[in-house]
ZAVEX-375175 format. One line per 5 residues: number of its first residue (from 1); for each residue x negated, y, z of C-alpha. Coordinates in steps of 0.2 Angstrom, whole numbers, plus 5000, padded with zeros to 4 digits. Layout:
N
NUM> X Y Z ~ ...
//
This chain:
99
1> 4452 5612 5674 ~ 4450 5628 5661 ~ 4433 5626 5659 ~ 4440 5608 5650 ~ 4453 5617 5640
6> 4443 5629 5635 ~ 4429 5617 5628 ~ 4443 5608 5622 ~ 4448 5623 5611 ~ 4431 5627 5605
11> 4426 5610 5597 ~ 4446 5609 5587 ~ 4437 5619 5572 ~ 4425 5605 5571 ~ 4435 5593 5576
16> 4449 5597 5560 ~ 4435 5599 5548 ~ 4431 5579 5556 ~ 4448 5576 5553 ~ 4449 5583 5533
21> 4431 5576 5529 ~ 4437 5558 5534 ~ 4453 5563 5521 ~ 4443 5571 5508 ~ 4433 5555 5507
26> 4446 5544 5509 ~ 4439 5532 5524 ~ 4452 5523 5534 ~ 4437 5520 5549 ~ 4432 5538 5549
31> 4450 5543 5551 ~ 4454 5532 5563 ~ 4440 5539 5573 ~ 4443 5555 5571 ~ 4461 5557 5575
36> 4458 5541 5589 ~ 4445 5556 5598 ~ 4458 5569 5594 ~ 4470 5560 5603 ~ 4458 5554 5620
41> 4450 5574 5620 ~ 4469 5580 5620 ~ 4475 5568 5634 ~ 4459 5571 5642 ~ 4460 5591 5640
46> 4482 5590 5645 ~ 4486 5594 5627 ~ 4499 5584 5623 ~ 4508 5589 5610 ~ 4492 5587 5600
51> 4489 5570 5609 ~ 4503 5565 5603 ~ 4504 5572 5583 ~ 4486 5561 5584 ~ 4494 5545 5590
56> 4507 5545 5578 ~ 4495 5550 5563 ~ 4481 5535 5571 ~ 4496 5523 5572 ~ 4501 5524 5554
61> 4484 5525 5548 ~ 4483 5508 5559 ~ 4502 5503 5550 ~ 4493 5505 5535 ~ 4477 5496 5537
66> 4488 5481 5545 ~ 4501 5481 5530 ~ 4486 5485 5518 ~ 4495 5499 5510 ~ 4489 5517 5503
71> 4483 5530 5515 ~ 4485 5540 5505 ~ 4506 5538 5508 ~ 4517 5552 5510 ~ 4521 5548 5531
76> 4499 5547 5534 ~ 4498 5565 5523 ~ 4515 5573 5533 ~ 4508 5566 5551 ~ 4490 5570 5543
81> 4493 5590 5540 ~ 4506 5592 5553 ~ 4492 5588 5566 ~ 4480 5600 5558 ~ 4492 5614 5559
86> 4496 5609 5578 ~ 4476 5613 5578 ~ 4473 5630 5569 ~ 4488 5635 5578 ~ 4482 5631 5595
91> 4464 5639 5588 ~ 4471 5655 5583 ~ 4480 5659 5601 ~ 4462 5655 5609 ~ 4456 5667 5598
96> 4470 5682 5600 ~ 4469 5679 5620 ~ 4451 5685 5618 ~ 4445 5667 5619
//
């Protein structure tokens, strides 16, 4: 299990970059895919808080798509920023512990 956790944390910077790129490019499908992948991997790795935040972002995006609403809405932006912050903090903790 320790190896799975290490692998997940080591991949977080790239996952964050994928989320940021999708956000900047404005693609709902890409942002949804990136958040879904992060949710799935977080769940498999035992990162419940990241899993939950990614699921919240995913749900907000799906709702916006269904309602043909703007992806740039306050709720989606807030969920996006919370997830990015959480992932960056998880990466910093790993770096500080010598990982």
